[in-house]
C-alpha positions in Angstrom: 68.1 67.4 156.8 65.2 67.1 154.3 61.6 67.2 155.2 61.1 63.5 154.6 64.1 62.7 156.8 62.7 64.8 159.6 59.3 63.1 159.4 60.8 59.6 159.4 63.5 60.2 162.1 61.0 61.3 164.8 59.2 58.2 166.1 56.0 60.0 166.9 55.7 61.5 163.4 56.6 58.1 161.9 53.9 56.4 163.9 51.4 59.1 162.8 52.4 58.5 159.1 52.1 54.7 159.5 48.8 55.0 161.3 47.5 57.3 158.5 48.6 54.8 155.9 46.8 52.0 157.6 43.6 54.1 157.9 43.9 54.8 154.1 44.2 51.1 153.4 41.2 50.4 155.7 39.1 53.0 153.8 40.1 51.4 150.4 39.1 48.0 151.7 35.8 49.2 153.1 35.1 51.0 149.8 35.8 47.7 147.9 33.3 46.0 150.1 30.6 48.7 150.4 30.5 50.2 146.9 29.3 47.0 145.2 26.5 46.8 147.8 25.5 50.4 147.3 25.7 50.3 143.5 24.5 46.9 142.5 25.1 45.5 139.0 28.0 43.8 137.4 30.1 42.7 140.4 33.3 43.3 138.4 32.3 46.7 137.2 31.8 49.7 139.5 29.9 52.8 138.5 33.0 55.1 138.2 34.7 52.7 135.8 32.3 53.9 133.1 33.6 57.5 133.5 35.2 58.7 130.3 39.0 58.3 130.4 38.9 56.4 133.6 41.6 54.0 132.3 43.9 56.8 131.4 43.5 58.6 134.7 43.9 55.3 136.6 47.1 54.6 134.6 48.5 58.0 135.2 47.8 58.0 138.9 49.3 54.4 139.2 52.5 55.4 137.4 52.9 58.5 139.5 52.4 56.4 142.7 54.9 53.8 141.5 57.5 56.6 140.8 56.9 58.4 144.1 57.1 55.2 146.1 60.2 53.9 144.4 61.9 57.3 145.0 60.8 57.2 148.7 62.2 53.6 149.1 65.4 54.7 147.4 65.9 57.7 149.7 64.8 56.1 152.9 66.0 52.6 152.6 68.7 52.2 149.9 70.7 55.4 150.1 73.5 55.7 152.6 75.0 58.8 154.1 78.0 60.4 152.2 80.3 59.4 155.0 79.0 55.9 155.4 82.2 54.2 154.2 84.5 56.6 156.0 85.9 55.0 159.1 
């Protein structure tokens, strides 16, 4: 059994992972609301967007996140056990 399977099979661990994900989303939403108030200026341009190579780093992180999430969905949801069709 892989590490991910162990984490997702146990209801307590799965609840902890889910709660952590929701906390992360809440932090991102709060940052979207608070950062424009703290750093006024163009409402569509935050201060860190002027960082050199921000677009490249954002693209790299986004692509890695898409790959990791798609692999996770494939392993957890789409893949079946080897003996799934054996009756």
